[in-house]
N, C-alpha and C positions, 0 to 999 in steps of 0.2 A: 537288480530292480533299481530304476531311478529314484532319487527323493524328490520330494515337492520342489524344492529350490533347483534342482538340475532340470526340471521341466520347465521351469519359468512361472509356476503357480505356488501358492501358499504364501511363505512369508518374504518371497522376493519382493524389492521395492519396485514399483512401476516408475517408468520414467515421466516428469512432471510435463505438463502440456503448458507452454508459454503462452499468456495472452498478451494482445497488443491494447494499449490505451484507448483506442478508439473503439474496442469491443466491451469495454465496461458499461454497464447498465446499472440503475438504482436497485438497492435491494438485494444485489448478488453478492457472493463471496467465494472463497476458494481459489482466488486467482494467484497465479505465479507469473510475475512479469520482471523483465530487466529494464532498469530506468536510469537516466541520468538526472543527477540532482542540480537545478538550475539555480535556485535560491532557497534561503531558510530564513524565517523571521520569527523570532521569539514572540509568542502571544501572552504566554503565561509562566512566570517564574517566581514561584513561593518558595522560600528558604525553609530551613527547618523550623518545626514548632517545639514546644516544650514537651510535647508528648514523644516517647522512644520509638512508638509504633507508626508512627506518620512520617512517610519518607519525603523529601523534598518533591514538589510536584512542578513539572516543566512540560510545557506543550509549545511546539513550534510548528507553524504553517510552512511546508516545503512544496516548491513548484518542481514537480518531477516529469519526465517525459520520455518518449521514444520517437521512433520515425515517423509515427501516426498521430501524435497529438501530445498534449500535456493535462495534469490534473494535479490540484493540491492534495499533498500527502500530509495527514495529521500524525506527526511525530510526538511520542510520549515519554517522559522519564529519560531512560538510558538511550532510547532510539535517537534523541536529539543529536547526542555525540557523533552519531554514525551518518547523519544526514547532512554532510557538508557540501556547499557548492563544488561542482566540478566531479564529485565522485560519481562511480556507476554501482548500483546496487541491484541485488536480487531481492525481490519481495515474495515472499512464501507465505500462502495462505491468507493473501490481503483480501480485504472486503471494502463493500462501498459503504459508508454512512452517509446520511443526509444532514446538511447542516443549513438552516435557512433557505430551503428549497433548492439547494445545489450539492452536487457530489463531493466527497471528500473520501479519499483513500486511505484505509488504516489498516494496522497490523497488530493484533491482539495477542494475548498471551499464548494463542494456539498457532501463531505464525512466527515468522523470523525475518530478519533483515541481514543479509550479507553483503559486505562490501567486496566487489569482484573488479577484475581488470577493466580497464577503460573500454567502452563498448565503441564498435566502428561505425556508429550510425548518427547521423545528424537529427537533432531534435526538432520537429515540427512544432514551432512556437506559435502559430496562427490557428490553432486547433485545441482552444483550451476547454476541456469537458466541464470544469468547475464554473465557468461563465454561464453555461447552460442552466436556465432556472427551470425548475419542475414544480408542479402544482398537484397536490393529492386532490383526486377526483373521486367522489363516493358514487358507485354505480348502484341504482336501485332496480331490481329485477321485477317486472311486473308479470 
């Protein structure tokens, strides 16, 4: 009799479905994508405080992209060190946060960033999804 793993069900890991940058939409999560880091800019760098519990806070905005477009990725704390320009990364379980009406890609504690081999695609830099401004509209049912 075959076990659940031999049949492909149960505890077997399923293969991730990779998302392209141009498929990202506001309010979505669970994305896995391969992207090249084009630039990284530190926006917050707070050093250690007197309290031992509080770790230093670092936030960098990194422009990442693939062959379909680019988006701003918000790197926090240790993620900042991984997001070096020219690096190719796999973002696992990434989500879309909204900041001042525009999309930002982020990976929280439930996701992971992996540095991988250089990807063989050319980044399409003329389609920056973070430059698209969204407006929250309340729909009133009558």
